[in-house]
Every structure is written in structure tokens, then in C-alpha cells.
N, CA, C and O atoms as a Maestro MAE file, in Angstrom:
{
 s_m_m2io_version
 :::
 2.0.0
}

f_m_ct {
 s_m_title
 :::
 protein
 m_atom[284] {
  # First column is atom index #
  i_m_mmod_type
  r_m_x_coord
  r_m_y_coord
  r_m_z_coord
  i_m_residue_number
  s_m_chain_name
  s_m_pdb_residue_name
  s_m_pdb_atom_name
  i_m_atomic_number
  :::
  1 25 107.411 103.249 109.515 1 A "UNK " " N  " 7
  2 3 107.339 104.676 109.721 1 A "UNK " " CA " 6
  3 2 105.971 105.257 109.343 1 A "UNK " " C  " 6
  4 15 105.472 106.121 110.066 1 A "UNK " " O  " 8
  5 25 105.342 104.821 108.241 2 A "UNK " " N  " 7
  6 3 104.033 105.392 107.912 2 A "UNK " " CA " 6
  7 2 103.009 105.198 109.032 2 A "UNK " " C  " 6
  8 15 102.189 106.079 109.289 2 A "UNK " " O  " 8
  9 25 103.058 104.054 109.686 3 A "UNK " " N  " 7
  10 3 102.103 103.786 110.762 3 A "UNK " " CA " 6
  11 2 102.301 104.750 111.930 3 A "UNK " " C  " 6
  12 15 101.333 105.185 112.554 3 A "UNK " " O  " 8
  13 25 103.535 105.073 112.217 4 A "UNK " " N  " 7
  14 3 103.827 106.003 113.313 4 A "UNK " " CA " 6
  15 2 103.339 107.400 112.947 4 A "UNK " " C  " 6
  16 15 102.704 108.074 113.759 4 A "UNK " " O  " 8
  17 25 103.632 107.828 111.738 5 A "UNK " " N  " 7
  18 3 103.230 109.165 111.300 5 A "UNK " " CA " 6
  19 2 101.709 109.290 111.275 5 A "UNK " " C  " 6
  20 15 101.160 110.310 111.691 5 A "UNK " " O  " 8
  21 25 101.033 108.255 110.786 6 A "UNK " " N  " 7
  22 3 99.572 108.286 110.686 6 A "UNK " " CA " 6
  23 2 98.887 107.999 112.018 6 A "UNK " " C  " 6
  24 15 97.690 108.240 112.173 6 A "UNK " " O  " 8
  25 25 99.644 107.490 112.963 7 A "UNK " " N  " 7
  26 3 99.108 107.111 114.271 7 A "UNK " " CA " 6
  27 2 98.023 106.034 114.148 7 A "UNK " " C  " 6
  28 15 97.074 105.979 114.931 7 A "UNK " " O  " 8
  29 25 98.204 105.182 113.132 8 A "UNK " " N  " 7
  30 3 97.317 104.038 112.930 8 A "UNK " " CA " 6
  31 2 98.012 103.079 111.969 8 A "UNK " " C  " 6
  32 15 99.009 103.433 111.340 8 A "UNK " " O  " 8
  33 25 97.482 101.874 111.862 9 A "UNK " " N  " 7
  34 3 98.079 100.900 110.953 9 A "UNK " " CA " 6
  35 2 97.660 101.217 109.520 9 A "UNK " " C  " 6
  36 15 96.493 101.084 109.152 9 A "UNK " " O  " 8
  37 25 98.624 101.633 108.734 10 A "UNK " " N  " 7
  38 3 98.399 101.936 107.324 10 A "UNK " " CA " 6
  39 2 98.856 100.754 106.479 10 A "UNK " " C  " 6
  40 15 98.159 100.320 105.561 10 A "UNK " " O  " 8
  41 25 100.029 100.247 106.803 11 A "UNK " " N  " 7
  42 3 100.609 99.102 106.104 11 A "UNK " " CA " 6
  43 2 101.177 98.127 107.125 11 A "UNK " " C  " 6
  44 15 101.467 98.486 108.266 11 A "UNK " " O  " 8
  45 25 101.324 96.902 106.687 12 A "UNK " " N  " 7
  46 3 101.948 95.886 107.538 12 A "UNK " " CA " 6
  47 2 103.422 96.237 107.701 12 A "UNK " " C  " 6
  48 15 104.069 96.677 106.750 12 A "UNK " " O  " 8
  49 25 103.946 96.044 108.895 13 A "UNK " " N  " 7
  50 3 105.368 96.297 109.132 13 A "UNK " " CA " 6
  51 2 106.112 94.969 109.169 13 A "UNK " " C  " 6
  52 15 105.683 94.017 109.820 13 A "UNK " " O  " 8
  53 25 107.213 94.926 108.469 14 A "UNK " " N  " 7
  54 3 108.029 93.717 108.405 14 A "UNK " " CA " 6
  55 2 109.380 94.024 109.028 14 A "UNK " " C  " 6
  56 15 110.307 94.482 108.360 14 A "UNK " " O  " 8
  57 25 109.468 93.762 110.312 15 A "UNK " " N  " 7
  58 3 110.671 94.083 111.072 15 A "UNK " " CA " 6
  59 2 111.378 92.793 111.462 15 A "UNK " " C  " 6
  60 15 110.759 91.837 111.932 15 A "UNK " " O  " 8
  61 25 112.673 92.793 111.258 16 A "UNK " " N  " 7
  62 3 113.559 91.692 111.608 16 A "UNK " " CA " 6
  63 2 113.054 90.358 111.067 16 A "UNK " " C  " 6
  64 15 112.996 90.177 109.850 16 A "UNK " " O  " 8
  65 25 112.698 89.445 111.914 17 A "UNK " " N  " 7
  66 3 112.347 88.087 111.457 17 A "UNK " " CA " 6
  67 2 111.070 88.034 110.627 17 A "UNK " " C  " 6
  68 15 110.844 87.069 109.897 17 A "UNK " " O  " 8
  69 25 110.237 89.060 110.734 18 A "UNK " " N  " 7
  70 3 109.018 89.098 109.920 18 A "UNK " " CA " 6
  71 2 109.320 89.501 108.475 18 A "UNK " " C  " 6
  72 15 108.488 89.311 107.588 18 A "UNK " " O  " 8
  73 25 110.503 90.054 108.242 19 A "UNK " " N  " 7
  74 3 110.874 90.545 106.911 19 A "UNK " " CA " 6
  75 2 111.443 89.415 106.054 19 A "UNK " " C  " 6
  76 15 112.609 89.443 105.661 19 A "UNK " " O  " 8
  77 25 110.611 88.438 105.776 20 A "UNK " " N  " 7
  78 3 111.044 87.319 104.939 20 A "UNK " " CA " 6
  79 2 110.454 87.479 103.541 20 A "UNK " " C  " 6
  80 15 109.418 88.125 103.379 20 A "UNK " " O  " 8
  81 25 111.093 86.905 102.540 21 A "UNK " " N  " 7
  82 3 110.532 86.971 101.192 21 A "UNK " " CA " 6
  83 2 109.098 86.438 101.140 21 A "UNK " " C  " 6
  84 15 108.245 86.996 100.450 21 A "UNK " " O  " 8
  85 25 108.848 85.377 101.862 22 A "UNK " " N  " 7
  86 3 107.512 84.777 101.873 22 A "UNK " " CA " 6
  87 2 106.473 85.736 102.453 22 A "UNK " " C  " 6
  88 15 105.403 85.920 101.873 22 A "UNK " " O  " 8
  89 25 106.784 86.342 103.588 23 A "UNK " " N  " 7
  90 3 105.846 87.281 104.207 23 A "UNK " " CA " 6
  91 2 105.609 88.502 103.331 23 A "UNK " " C  " 6
  92 15 104.478 88.969 103.196 23 A "UNK " " O  " 8
  93 25 106.680 89.015 102.738 24 A "UNK " " N  " 7
  94 3 106.542 90.173 101.853 24 A "UNK " " CA " 6
  95 2 105.693 89.829 100.632 24 A "UNK " " C  " 6
  96 15 104.842 90.618 100.220 24 A "UNK " " O  " 8
  97 25 105.923 88.661 100.059 25 A "UNK " " N  " 7
  98 3 105.159 88.233 98.885 25 A "UNK " " CA " 6
  99 2 103.684 88.043 99.232 25 A "UNK " " C  " 6
  100 15 102.808 88.474 98.482 25 A "UNK " " O  " 8
  101 25 103.409 87.402 100.361 26 A "UNK " " N  " 7
  102 3 102.017 87.179 100.780 26 A "UNK " " CA " 6
  103 2 101.279 88.503 100.942 26 A "UNK " " C  " 6
  104 15 100.156 88.663 100.464 26 A "UNK " " O  " 8
  105 25 101.917 89.439 101.615 27 A "UNK " " N  " 7
  106 3 101.270 90.731 101.850 27 A "UNK " " CA " 6
  107 2 101.068 91.487 100.538 27 A "UNK " " C  " 6
  108 15 100.012 92.077 100.310 27 A "UNK " " O  " 8
  109 25 102.073 91.466 99.691 28 A "UNK " " N  " 7
  110 3 101.971 92.156 98.401 28 A "UNK " " CA " 6
  111 2 100.824 91.585 97.580 28 A "UNK " " C  " 6
  112 15 100.031 92.336 97.013 28 A "UNK " " O  " 8
  113 25 100.733 90.274 97.516 29 A "UNK " " N  " 7
  114 3 99.638 89.646 96.772 29 A "UNK " " CA " 6
  115 2 98.281 89.971 97.388 29 A "UNK " " C  " 6
  116 15 97.304 90.195 96.674 29 A "UNK " " O  " 8
  117 25 98.230 89.996 98.712 30 A "UNK " " N  " 7
  118 3 96.984 90.333 99.406 30 A "UNK " " CA " 6
  119 2 96.511 91.732 99.012 30 A "UNK " " C  " 6
  120 15 95.324 91.949 98.768 30 A "UNK " " O  " 8
  121 25 97.438 92.666 98.955 31 A "UNK " " N  " 7
  122 3 97.088 94.044 98.594 31 A "UNK " " CA " 6
  123 2 96.703 94.130 97.122 31 A "UNK " " C  " 6
  124 15 95.714 94.774 96.771 31 A "UNK " " O  " 8
  125 25 97.478 93.487 96.267 32 A "UNK " " N  " 7
  126 3 97.208 93.530 94.825 32 A "UNK " " CA " 6
  127 2 95.849 92.916 94.496 32 A "UNK " " C  " 6
  128 15 95.135 93.404 93.619 32 A "UNK " " O  " 8
  129 25 95.504 91.862 95.192 33 A "UNK " " N  " 7
  130 3 94.256 91.142 94.904 33 A "UNK " " CA " 6
  131 2 93.029 91.774 95.558 33 A "UNK " " C  " 6
  132 15 91.902 91.346 95.310 33 A "UNK " " O  " 8
  133 25 93.242 92.773 96.379 34 A "UNK " " N  " 7
  134 3 92.129 93.403 97.079 34 A "UNK " " CA " 6
  135 2 92.103 94.895 96.733 34 A "UNK " " C  " 6
  136 15 92.740 95.698 97.416 34 A "UNK " " O  " 8
  137 25 91.376 95.269 95.683 35 A "UNK " " N  " 7
  138 3 91.367 96.664 95.231 35 A "UNK " " CA " 6
  139 2 90.975 97.675 96.310 35 A "UNK " " C  " 6
  140 15 91.511 98.783 96.338 35 A "UNK " " O  " 8
  141 25 90.059 97.313 97.187 36 A "UNK " " N  " 7
  142 3 89.659 98.268 98.229 36 A "UNK " " CA " 6
  143 2 90.785 98.480 99.240 36 A "UNK " " C  " 6
  144 15 90.987 99.591 99.729 36 A "UNK " " O  " 8
  145 25 91.512 97.416 99.546 37 A "UNK " " N  " 7
  146 3 92.650 97.540 100.463 37 A "UNK " " CA " 6
  147 2 93.747 98.387 99.817 37 A "UNK " " C  " 6
  148 15 94.339 99.250 100.465 37 A "UNK " " O  " 8
  149 25 94.009 98.131 98.535 38 A "UNK " " N  " 7
  150 3 95.010 98.906 97.803 38 A "UNK " " CA " 6
  151 2 94.637 100.389 97.805 38 A "UNK " " C  " 6
  152 15 95.483 101.248 98.055 38 A "UNK " " O  " 8
  153 25 93.378 100.680 97.526 39 A "UNK " " N  " 7
  154 3 92.900 102.062 97.483 39 A "UNK " " CA " 6
  155 2 93.048 102.730 98.850 39 A "UNK " " C  " 6
  156 15 93.475 103.881 98.940 39 A "UNK " " O  " 8
  157 25 92.697 102.012 99.905 40 A "UNK " " N  " 7
  158 3 92.798 102.555 101.262 40 A "UNK " " CA " 6
  159 2 94.254 102.876 101.619 40 A "UNK " " C  " 6
  160 15 94.542 103.936 102.175 40 A "UNK " " O  " 8
  161 25 95.157 101.964 101.299 41 A "UNK " " N  " 7
  162 3 96.579 102.187 101.577 41 A "UNK " " CA " 6
  163 2 97.077 103.397 100.797 41 A "UNK " " C  " 6
  164 15 97.766 104.261 101.340 41 A "UNK " " O  " 8
  165 25 96.723 103.445 99.531 42 A "UNK " " N  " 7
  166 3 97.157 104.545 98.672 42 A "UNK " " CA " 6
  167 2 96.654 105.891 99.207 42 A "UNK " " C  " 6
  168 15 97.408 106.863 99.240 42 A "UNK " " O  " 8
  169 25 95.403 105.949 99.620 43 A "UNK " " N  " 7
  170 3 94.837 107.187 100.166 43 A "UNK " " CA " 6
  171 2 95.531 107.594 101.466 43 A "UNK " " C  " 6
  172 15 95.822 108.771 101.678 43 A "UNK " " O  " 8
  173 25 95.791 106.626 102.322 44 A "UNK " " N  " 7
  174 3 96.473 106.925 103.586 44 A "UNK " " CA " 6
  175 2 97.902 107.403 103.356 44 A "UNK " " C  " 6
  176 15 98.365 108.318 104.036 44 A "UNK " " O  " 8
  177 25 98.603 106.794 102.406 45 A "UNK " " N  " 7
  178 3 99.969 107.225 102.109 45 A "UNK " " CA " 6
  179 2 99.977 108.633 101.508 45 A "UNK " " C  " 6
  180 15 100.892 109.417 101.759 45 A "UNK " " O  " 8
  181 25 98.963 108.940 100.725 46 A "UNK " " N  " 7
  182 3 98.854 110.286 100.155 46 A "UNK " " CA " 6
  183 2 98.656 111.317 101.269 46 A "UNK " " C  " 6
  184 15 99.238 112.401 101.227 46 A "UNK " " O  " 8
  185 25 97.833 110.977 102.263 47 A "UNK " " N  " 7
  186 3 97.620 111.876 103.401 47 A "UNK " " CA " 6
  187 2 98.917 112.092 104.177 47 A "UNK " " C  " 6
  188 15 99.209 113.203 104.618 47 A "UNK " " O  " 8
  189 25 99.683 111.027 104.337 48 A "UNK " " N  " 7
  190 3 100.966 111.133 105.038 48 A "UNK " " CA " 6
  191 2 101.908 112.046 104.264 48 A "UNK " " C  " 6
  192 15 102.580 112.896 104.848 48 A "UNK " " O  " 8
  193 25 101.953 111.868 102.963 49 A "UNK " " N  " 7
  194 3 102.810 112.704 102.114 49 A "UNK " " CA " 6
  195 2 102.433 114.176 102.265 49 A "UNK " " C  " 6
  196 15 103.306 115.032 102.405 49 A "UNK " " O  " 8
  197 25 101.147 114.463 102.236 50 A "UNK " " N  " 7
  198 3 100.681 115.842 102.391 50 A "UNK " " CA " 6
  199 2 101.027 116.387 103.776 50 A "UNK " " C  " 6
  200 15 101.381 117.557 103.926 50 A "UNK " " O  " 8
  201 25 100.920 115.542 104.761 51 A "UNK " " N  " 7
  202 3 101.226 115.953 106.139 51 A "UNK " " CA " 6
  203 2 102.704 116.316 106.301 51 A "UNK " " C  " 6
  204 15 103.049 117.196 107.088 51 A "UNK " " O  " 8
  205 25 103.567 115.636 105.556 52 A "UNK " " N  " 7
  206 3 105.007 115.867 105.670 52 A "UNK " " CA " 6
  207 2 105.513 117.009 104.789 52 A "UNK " " C  " 6
  208 15 106.623 117.499 104.995 52 A "UNK " " O  " 8
  209 25 104.722 117.433 103.824 53 A "UNK " " N  " 7
  210 3 105.151 118.476 102.889 53 A "UNK " " CA " 6
  211 2 105.697 119.731 103.568 53 A "UNK " " C  " 6
  212 15 106.754 120.218 103.170 53 A "UNK " " O  " 8
  213 25 105.015 120.267 104.574 54 A "UNK " " N  " 7
  214 3 105.528 121.506 105.184 54 A "UNK " " CA " 6
  215 2 106.927 121.364 105.777 54 A "UNK " " C  " 6
  216 15 107.616 122.364 105.981 54 A "UNK " " O  " 8
  217 25 107.344 120.160 106.049 55 A "UNK " " N  " 7
  218 3 108.655 119.936 106.653 55 A "UNK " " CA " 6
  219 2 109.741 119.696 105.610 55 A "UNK " " C  " 6
  220 15 110.901 119.478 105.958 55 A "UNK " " O  " 8
  221 25 109.366 119.735 104.331 56 A "UNK " " N  " 7
  222 3 110.321 119.520 103.238 56 A "UNK " " CA " 6
  223 2 111.080 118.201 103.435 56 A "UNK " " C  " 6
  224 15 112.291 118.131 103.225 56 A "UNK " " O  " 8
  225 25 110.362 117.184 103.834 57 A "UNK " " N  " 7
  226 3 110.963 115.895 104.177 57 A "UNK " " CA " 6
  227 2 111.770 115.285 103.042 57 A "UNK " " C  " 6
  228 15 112.879 114.798 103.262 57 A "UNK " " O  " 8
  229 25 111.226 115.307 101.833 58 A "UNK " " N  " 7
  230 3 111.948 114.698 100.712 58 A "UNK " " CA " 6
  231 2 113.266 115.418 100.453 58 A "UNK " " C  " 6
  232 15 114.309 114.789 100.275 58 A "UNK " " O  " 8
  233 25 113.200 116.736 100.434 59 A "UNK " " N  " 7
  234 3 114.405 117.515 100.175 59 A "UNK " " CA " 6
  235 2 115.437 117.319 101.283 59 A "UNK " " C  " 6
  236 15 116.625 117.144 101.012 59 A "UNK " " O  " 8
  237 25 114.975 117.349 102.529 60 A "UNK " " N  " 7
  238 3 115.890 117.180 103.655 60 A "UNK " " CA " 6
  239 2 116.521 115.796 103.664 60 A "UNK " " C  " 6
  240 15 117.700 115.651 103.988 60 A "UNK " " O  " 8
  241 25 115.752 114.789 103.312 61 A "UNK " " N  " 7
  242 3 116.286 113.433 103.253 61 A "UNK " " CA " 6
  243 2 117.343 113.333 102.160 61 A "UNK " " C  " 6
  244 15 118.404 112.745 102.367 61 A "UNK " " O  " 8
  245 25 117.051 113.904 101.003 62 A "UNK " " N  " 7
  246 3 118.014 113.877 99.898 62 A "UNK " " CA " 6
  247 2 119.302 114.598 100.285 62 A "UNK " " C  " 6
  248 15 120.395 114.115 99.987 62 A "UNK " " O  " 8
  249 25 119.184 115.742 100.942 63 A "UNK " " N  " 7
  250 3 120.374 116.479 101.381 63 A "UNK " " CA " 6
  251 2 121.182 115.670 102.392 63 A "UNK " " C  " 6
  252 15 122.410 115.625 102.322 63 A "UNK " " O  " 8
  253 25 120.489 115.036 103.324 64 A "UNK " " N  " 7
  254 3 121.161 114.215 104.333 64 A "UNK " " CA " 6
  255 2 121.933 113.073 103.673 64 A "UNK " " C  " 6
  256 15 123.095 112.832 103.998 64 A "UNK " " O  " 8
  257 25 121.284 112.380 102.752 65 A "UNK " " N  " 7
  258 3 121.940 111.259 102.065 65 A "UNK " " CA " 6
  259 2 123.151 111.763 101.281 65 A "UNK " " C  " 6
  260 15 124.214 111.143 101.292 65 A "UNK " " O  " 8
  261 25 122.975 112.886 100.605 66 A "UNK " " N  " 7
  262 3 124.089 113.464 99.855 66 A "UNK " " CA " 6
  263 2 125.269 113.789 100.749 66 A "UNK " " C  " 6
  264 15 126.415 113.506 100.400 66 A "UNK " " O  " 8
  265 25 124.993 114.385 101.904 67 A "UNK " " N  " 7
  266 3 126.073 114.710 102.852 67 A "UNK " " CA " 6
  267 2 126.757 113.447 103.351 67 A "UNK " " C  " 6
  268 15 127.984 113.389 103.440 67 A "UNK " " O  " 8
  269 25 125.954 112.431 103.677 68 A "UNK " " N  " 7
  270 3 126.519 111.179 104.182 68 A "UNK " " CA " 6
  271 2 127.393 110.490 103.134 68 A "UNK " " C  " 6
  272 15 128.370 109.821 103.470 68 A "UNK " " O  " 8
  273 25 127.033 110.660 101.872 69 A "UNK " " N  " 7
  274 3 127.807 110.052 100.789 69 A "UNK " " CA " 6
  275 2 128.963 110.940 100.334 69 A "UNK " " C  " 6
  276 15 129.745 110.566 99.460 69 A "UNK " " O  " 8
  277 25 129.055 112.115 100.939 70 A "UNK " " N  " 7
  278 3 130.131 113.034 100.584 70 A "UNK " " CA " 6
  279 2 129.919 113.720 99.250 70 A "UNK " " C  " 6
  280 15 130.885 114.087 98.581 70 A "UNK " " O  " 8
  281 25 128.682 113.895 98.859 71 A "UNK " " N  " 7
  282 3 128.375 114.548 97.575 71 A "UNK " " CA " 6
  283 2 128.173 116.039 97.745 71 A "UNK " " C  " 6
  284 15 127.907 116.741 96.769 71 A "UNK " " O  " 8
  :::
 }
 m_bond[283] {
  # First column is bond index #
  i_m_from
  i_m_to
  i_m_order
  :::
  1 1 2 1
  2 2 3 1
  3 3 4 2
  4 3 5 1
  5 5 6 1
  6 6 7 1
  7 7 8 2
  8 7 9 1
  9 9 10 1
  10 10 11 1
  11 11 12 2
  12 11 13 1
  13 13 14 1
  14 14 15 1
  15 15 16 2
  16 15 17 1
  17 17 18 1
  18 18 19 1
  19 19 20 2
  20 19 21 1
  21 21 22 1
  22 22 23 1
  23 23 24 2
  24 23 25 1
  25 25 26 1
  26 26 27 1
  27 27 28 2
  28 27 29 1
  29 29 30 1
  30 30 31 1
  31 31 32 2
  32 31 33 1
  33 33 34 1
  34 34 35 1
  35 35 36 2
  36 35 37 1
  37 37 38 1
  38 38 39 1
  39 39 40 2
  40 39 41 1
  41 41 42 1
  42 42 43 1
  43 43 44 2
  44 43 45 1
  45 45 46 1
  46 46 47 1
  47 47 48 2
  48 47 49 1
  49 49 50 1
  50 50 51 1
  51 51 52 2
  52 51 53 1
  53 53 54 1
  54 54 55 1
  55 55 56 2
  56 55 57 1
  57 57 58 1
  58 58 59 1
  59 59 60 2
  60 59 61 1
  61 61 62 1
  62 62 63 1
  63 63 64 2
  64 63 65 1
  65 65 66 1
  66 66 67 1
  67 67 68 2
  68 67 69 1
  69 69 70 1
  70 70 71 1
  71 71 72 2
  72 71 73 1
  73 73 74 1
  74 74 75 1
  75 75 76 2
  76 75 77 1
  77 77 78 1
  78 78 79 1
  79 79 80 2
  80 79 81 1
  81 81 82 1
  82 82 83 1
  83 83 84 2
  84 83 85 1
  85 85 86 1
  86 86 87 1
  87 87 88 2
  88 87 89 1
  89 89 90 1
  90 90 91 1
  91 91 92 2
  92 91 93 1
  93 93 94 1
  94 94 95 1
  95 95 96 2
  96 95 97 1
  97 97 98 1
  98 98 99 1
  99 99 100 2
  100 99 101 1
  101 101 102 1
  102 102 103 1
  103 103 104 2
  104 103 105 1
  105 105 106 1
  106 106 107 1
  107 107 108 2
  108 107 109 1
  109 109 110 1
  110 110 111 1
  111 111 112 2
  112 111 113 1
  113 113 114 1
  114 114 115 1
  115 115 116 2
  116 115 117 1
  117 117 118 1
  118 118 119 1
  119 119 120 2
  120 119 121 1
  121 121 122 1
  122 122 123 1
  123 123 124 2
  124 123 125 1
  125 125 126 1
  126 126 127 1
  127 127 128 2
  128 127 129 1
  129 129 130 1
  130 130 131 1
  131 131 132 2
  132 131 133 1
  133 133 134 1
  134 134 135 1
  135 135 136 2
  136 135 137 1
  137 137 138 1
  138 138 139 1
  139 139 140 2
  140 139 141 1
  141 141 142 1
  142 142 143 1
  143 143 144 2
  144 143 145 1
  145 145 146 1
  146 146 147 1
  147 147 148 2
  148 147 149 1
  149 149 150 1
  150 150 151 1
  151 151 152 2
  152 151 153 1
  153 153 154 1
  154 154 155 1
  155 155 156 2
  156 155 157 1
  157 157 158 1
  158 158 159 1
  159 159 160 2
  160 159 161 1
  161 161 162 1
  162 162 163 1
  163 163 164 2
  164 163 165 1
  165 165 166 1
  166 166 167 1
  167 167 168 2
  168 167 169 1
  169 169 170 1
  170 170 171 1
  171 171 172 2
  172 171 173 1
  173 173 174 1
  174 174 175 1
  175 175 176 2
  176 175 177 1
  177 177 178 1
  178 178 179 1
  179 179 180 2
  180 179 181 1
  181 181 182 1
  182 182 183 1
  183 183 184 2
  184 183 185 1
  185 185 186 1
  186 186 187 1
  187 187 188 2
  188 187 189 1
  189 189 190 1
  190 190 191 1
  191 191 192 2
  192 191 193 1
  193 193 194 1
  194 194 195 1
  195 195 196 2
  196 195 197 1
  197 197 198 1
  198 198 199 1
  199 199 200 2
  200 199 201 1
  201 201 202 1
  202 202 203 1
  203 203 204 2
  204 203 205 1
  205 205 206 1
  206 206 207 1
  207 207 208 2
  208 207 209 1
  209 209 210 1
  210 210 211 1
  211 211 212 2
  212 211 213 1
  213 213 214 1
  214 214 215 1
  215 215 216 2
  216 215 217 1
  217 217 218 1
  218 218 219 1
  219 219 220 2
  220 219 221 1
  221 221 222 1
  222 222 223 1
  223 223 224 2
  224 223 225 1
  225 225 226 1
  226 226 227 1
  227 227 228 2
  228 227 229 1
  229 229 230 1
  230 230 231 1
  231 231 232 2
  232 231 233 1
  233 233 234 1
  234 234 235 1
  235 235 236 2
  236 235 237 1
  237 237 238 1
  238 238 239 1
  239 239 240 2
  240 239 241 1
  241 241 242 1
  242 242 243 1
  243 243 244 2
  244 243 245 1
  245 245 246 1
  246 246 247 1
  247 247 248 2
  248 247 249 1
  249 249 250 1
  250 250 251 1
  251 251 252 2
  252 251 253 1
  253 253 254 1
  254 254 255 1
  255 255 256 2
  256 255 257 1
  257 257 258 1
  258 258 259 1
  259 259 260 2
  260 259 261 1
  261 261 262 1
  262 262 263 1
  263 263 264 2
  264 263 265 1
  265 265 266 1
  266 266 267 1
  267 267 268 2
  268 267 269 1
  269 269 270 1
  270 270 271 1
  271 271 272 2
  272 271 273 1
  273 273 274 1
  274 274 275 1
  275 275 276 2
  276 275 277 1
  277 277 278 1
  278 278 279 1
  279 279 280 2
  280 279 281 1
  281 281 282 1
  282 282 283 1
  283 283 284 2
  :::
 }
}
């Protein structure tokens, strides 16, 4: 989802068969071991968060989950 919102590749996507423990671990280590990559991802995610703020995304998501759970 972050890549779609940003309209560019922000993070690696692990969909279906790509979502293996090995692939997730490799990518996580790659990011952890590369401070510039980590910083770039963090900055891009912050921009996405700011972009979504006007839509009250966090609050709306929480309300939706609460309704679905019958809370």
C-alpha cells in the first residue's frame, strides 16, 4: 500500500509466494545494515503519513475495525 500511495517504490512488497520468512528476513537485514536506505524509507513513510492526515486515516481505520469486531 505505501508504494501505491507514494506512486513509487518505497518498500519491497511481499505478496503471496514472495512473503516467506527468508525473504522478509533478507530484506529486513538489508535495510538495517544500510543506514541510508533505512533513512530514505523512514522519510518516505513520514511523507505518506502526512499525506494521509487530512483523511483521518488512522481514526477511520480504528473505527472500521471496531465496527467489524462489534465493539
